C-alpha positions as CSV (number, residue, x, y, z in Angstrom):
1,X,-101.6,123.1,27.6
2,X,-103.5,125.3,25.1
3,X,-104.9,122.3,23.2
4,X,-108.7,121.8,23.3
5,X,-108.2,118.1,23.3
6,X,-105.5,116.1,25.0
7,X,-102.5,115.9,22.6
8,X,-101.1,112.5,21.7
9,X,-97.5,112.3,22.7
10,X,-94.9,109.6,21.9
11,X,-91.6,110.1,23.8
12,X,-88.7,107.7,23.2
13,X,-85.0,107.4,23.0
14,X,-82.9,105.3,20.6
15,X,-79.2,104.5,20.8
16,X,-76.9,103.5,18.1
17,X,-73.1,103.2,18.1
18,X,-70.8,103.0,15.0
19,X,-67.1,102.7,15.5
20,X,-64.9,103.0,12.5
21,X,-61.3,102.7,11.2
22,X,-60.2,104.5,8.1
23,X,-57.1,104.6,5.9
24,X,-56.3,106.6,2.8
25,X,-53.5,106.7,0.3
26,X,-52.9,109.5,-2.3
27,X,-50.3,109.4,-5.0
28,X,-49.4,111.6,-7.9
29,X,-47.0,111.5,-10.8
30,X,-45.6,114.5,-12.8
31,X,-48.7,116.7,-12.1
32,X,-50.7,114.7,-14.6
33,X,-51.6,111.3,-13.1
34,X,-53.3,111.0,-9.7
35,X,-54.7,108.1,-7.7
36,X,-56.5,107.8,-4.4
37,X,-57.3,104.7,-2.5
38,X,-59.4,104.4,0.7
39,X,-60.6,101.6,3.0
40,X,-63.0,101.8,5.9
41,X,-64.2,99.3,8.5
42,X,-67.3,99.8,10.6
43,X,-68.7,98.1,13.7
44,X,-72.4,98.9,13.8
45,X,-74.6,98.2,16.9
46,X,-77.8,98.0,14.8
47,X,-76.7,94.7,13.3
48,X,-76.5,91.2,15.0
49,X,-73.5,91.1,17.4
50,X,-71.8,88.2,15.6
51,X,-72.1,89.9,12.2
52,X,-72.0,93.6,12.9
53,X,-68.8,94.6,11.0
54,X,-68.5,95.5,7.4
55,X,-65.7,96.9,5.2
56,X,-65.8,99.0,2.1
57,X,-63.2,100.7,-0.2
58,X,-62.8,103.1,-3.0
59,X,-60.3,103.8,-5.8
60,X,-60.1,106.7,-8.1
61,X,-57.8,107.5,-11.0
62,X,-57.5,110.8,-12.9
63,X,-55.3,111.9,-15.8
64,X,-54.8,115.5,-16.8
65,X,-54.8,115.4,-20.6
66,X,-54.0,119.2,-20.8
67,X,-50.5,118.4,-19.4
68,X,-49.8,116.4,-22.5
69,X,-51.9,118.2,-25.1
70,X,-50.8,121.8,-24.6
71,X,-52.7,124.4,-26.7
72,X,-53.3,128.0,-25.8
73,X,-57.1,127.8,-25.8
74,X,-57.4,124.8,-23.4
75,X,-56.9,125.6,-19.7
76,X,-57.8,122.1,-18.4
77,X,-58.9,118.7,-19.6
78,X,-59.2,115.8,-17.3
79,X,-60.5,112.3,-17.6
80,X,-61.3,110.3,-14.4
81,X,-62.5,106.8,-13.4
82,X,-63.8,105.9,-9.9
83,X,-65.0,102.8,-8.1
84,X,-66.5,103.0,-4.7
85,X,-68.4,101.0,-2.1
86,X,-70.5,102.1,0.8
87,X,-71.7,99.9,3.7
88,X,-74.6,100.7,6.0
89,X,-76.5,99.3,8.9
90,X,-80.1,100.1,9.9
91,X,-82.2,101.8,12.5
92,X,-81.7,100.6,16.1
93,X,-83.6,97.7,17.5
94,X,-84.4,95.8,14.3
95,X,-82.7,92.5,15.4
96,X,-84.4,91.1,18.5
97,X,-88.1,90.8,19.2
98,X,-88.9,92.5,22.5
99,X,-92.0,93.7,24.3
100,X,-93.3,97.2,23.9
101,X,-94.2,99.0,27.1
102,X,-97.6,100.7,27.0
103,X,-99.4,103.1,29.4
104,X,-100.4,101.6,32.7
105,X,-104.0,100.3,33.1
106,X,-105.4,100.5,36.7
107,X,-101.9,100.9,38.0
108,X,-100.6,97.8,36.1
109,X,-98.0,98.2,33.3
110,X,-99.0,96.8,29.9
111,X,-96.6,94.9,27.7
112,X,-97.4,94.0,24.1
113,X,-95.7,92.5,21.1
114,X,-94.5,94.8,18.4
115,X,-96.4,94.5,15.1
116,X,-93.0,94.3,13.3
117,X,-91.1,90.9,13.3
118,X,-87.4,91.6,13.7
119,X,-84.6,89.7,12.1
120,X,-81.6,88.1,13.9
121,X,-79.9,87.3,10.6
122,X,-79.7,90.8,9.1
123,X,-76.8,91.6,6.8
124,X,-75.3,95.1,6.2
125,X,-76.4,97.0,3.1
126,X,-73.7,97.4,0.5
127,X,-73.6,99.7,-2.5
128,X,-71.1,99.3,-5.4
129,X,-70.6,102.2,-7.9
130,X,-68.5,102.9,-10.9
131,X,-68.2,106.3,-12.5
132,X,-66.4,107.7,-15.5
133,X,-66.1,111.4,-16.2
134,X,-64.6,114.0,-18.4
135,X,-64.2,117.7,-17.5
136,X,-62.6,120.7,-19.3
137,X,-62.1,124.4,-19.2
138,X,-61.3,126.6,-22.2
139,X,-60.6,130.2,-23.3
140,X,-59.2,131.3,-19.9
141,X,-62.1,129.5,-18.1
142,X,-64.7,131.3,-20.1
143,X,-66.3,128.0,-21.2
144,X,-66.3,124.6,-19.6
145,X,-68.1,121.4,-18.9
146,X,-68.2,118.4,-16.5
147,X,-69.7,115.1,-17.7
148,X,-70.3,111.9,-15.6
149,X,-71.7,108.5,-16.2
150,X,-72.4,106.2,-13.3
151,X,-73.7,102.7,-12.5
152,X,-74.7,102.0,-8.9
153,X,-76.0,98.7,-7.5
154,X,-77.3,98.4,-3.9
155,X,-77.6,94.9,-2.4
156,X,-79.2,93.7,0.8
157,X,-81.2,96.8,1.4
158,X,-82.8,96.5,4.9
159,X,-86.5,97.2,4.6
160,X,-89.8,96.2,6.2
161,X,-92.2,94.2,4.1
162,X,-95.9,93.5,4.7
163,X,-97.0,90.1,6.0
164,X,-100.4,88.6,6.8
165,X,-101.9,89.8,10.1
166,X,-102.7,86.1,10.8
167,X,-99.0,85.7,11.8
168,X,-99.4,88.1,14.7
169,X,-97.4,90.8,12.9
170,X,-98.1,93.3,10.2
171,X,-94.6,93.5,8.7
172,X,-91.1,91.9,9.0
173,X,-87.6,93.2,8.5
174,X,-85.6,91.6,5.7
175,X,-82.6,92.1,3.4
176,X,-84.1,92.9,0.0
177,X,-82.7,92.1,-3.4
178,X,-80.6,94.3,-5.8
179,X,-81.5,97.7,-7.1
180,X,-79.6,99.4,-9.9
181,X,-79.3,103.1,-10.7
182,X,-77.7,104.1,-13.9
183,X,-77.4,107.7,-15.2
184,X,-75.6,110.6,-16.6
185,X,-74.9,114.1,-15.3
186,X,-73.8,117.1,-17.4
187,X,-72.8,120.6,-16.3
188,X,-72.1,123.3,-18.8
189,X,-71.0,126.9,-18.0
190,X,-69.9,129.9,-19.9
191,X,-69.2,133.6,-19.6
192,X,-70.3,135.2,-22.9
193,X,-69.8,138.8,-21.6
194,X,-67.1,140.0,-19.2
195,X,-66.1,143.6,-18.9
196,X,-64.7,145.8,-16.2
197,X,-68.1,146.6,-14.7
198,X,-70.4,143.8,-16.0
199,X,-70.2,140.0,-16.1
200,X,-72.8,137.6,-17.6
201,X,-72.4,134.0,-16.5
202,X,-74.5,131.0,-17.6
203,X,-74.8,127.6,-16.0
204,X,-76.7,124.7,-17.4
205,X,-77.4,121.3,-15.6
206,X,-78.8,118.1,-17.0
207,X,-79.3,114.8,-15.2
208,X,-81.0,111.5,-16.0
209,X,-81.3,108.5,-13.8
210,X,-82.8,105.0,-14.6
211,X,-83.8,102.9,-11.6
212,X,-84.2,99.1,-12.1
213,X,-85.2,96.4,-9.6
214,X,-82.9,93.6,-10.6
215,X,-83.7,91.0,-7.9
216,X,-86.1,90.5,-5.0
217,X,-86.1,87.9,-2.2
218,X,-87.8,84.6,-3.0
219,X,-91.6,84.7,-2.7
220,X,-91.9,88.5,-3.1
221,X,-92.9,90.3,-6.3
222,X,-92.8,93.8,-4.8
223,X,-91.5,95.8,-1.9
224,X,-93.5,98.7,-0.5
225,X,-91.3,101.8,-0.3
226,X,-93.8,104.3,0.9
227,X,-97.5,104.9,1.4
228,X,-99.7,107.9,1.7
229,X,-101.3,108.5,5.1
230,X,-104.7,108.4,3.4
231,X,-106.3,107.4,0.1
232,X,-104.6,104.0,-0.3
233,X,-101.7,105.3,-2.5
234,X,-98.5,103.3,-2.5
235,X,-95.0,103.4,-4.0
236,X,-93.7,99.9,-4.7
237,X,-90.5,98.4,-6.1
238,X,-91.5,95.6,-8.4
């Protein structure tokens, strides 16, 4: 009401349902070997009705080396290996082409086509990841580290891509190719000074990630990930 010009408002509701089933199993042996296994099944309303379910699992294994190699200065030393999957749907209403309802004109409602071509054959996104790690604590937890290496591949990403306006649309929804992320993470900590009234603690983090577009759908040499609202700047996966 205080605006000098009439504000532009866009009011809408979106509905999405995801129903899931989940199971987990944890096992341990002699306080040194641990395993965890999970499985999840999702039914996602944002995908085509005849193909709206997807399952994914994870498995992790860790071995406490400090239970075998026992020395006074080592508090904990653990090696771990993990494999995990993650499934995902998309935003609501990306499957069927429907009319968009506009403001009434002279009392008559307006219906227009969306400028986005939907996709009745969408598949769920799926991410596969493996990770290896080593962590340790020494000198009564005064010094320690945590190191990880990972390799993550995402397939069938659901994204909109540009198309010629001559088609009647500006973009269409597709399952993209395969994108890989590989990297390392390192965390170091230490407490060089610890007295009754004073403690000096140091934490250091390092991370590096390499992103690689391994595969794109036929006929595409790039996918637009984002664009600036002005200036013609784009972020593309090529």
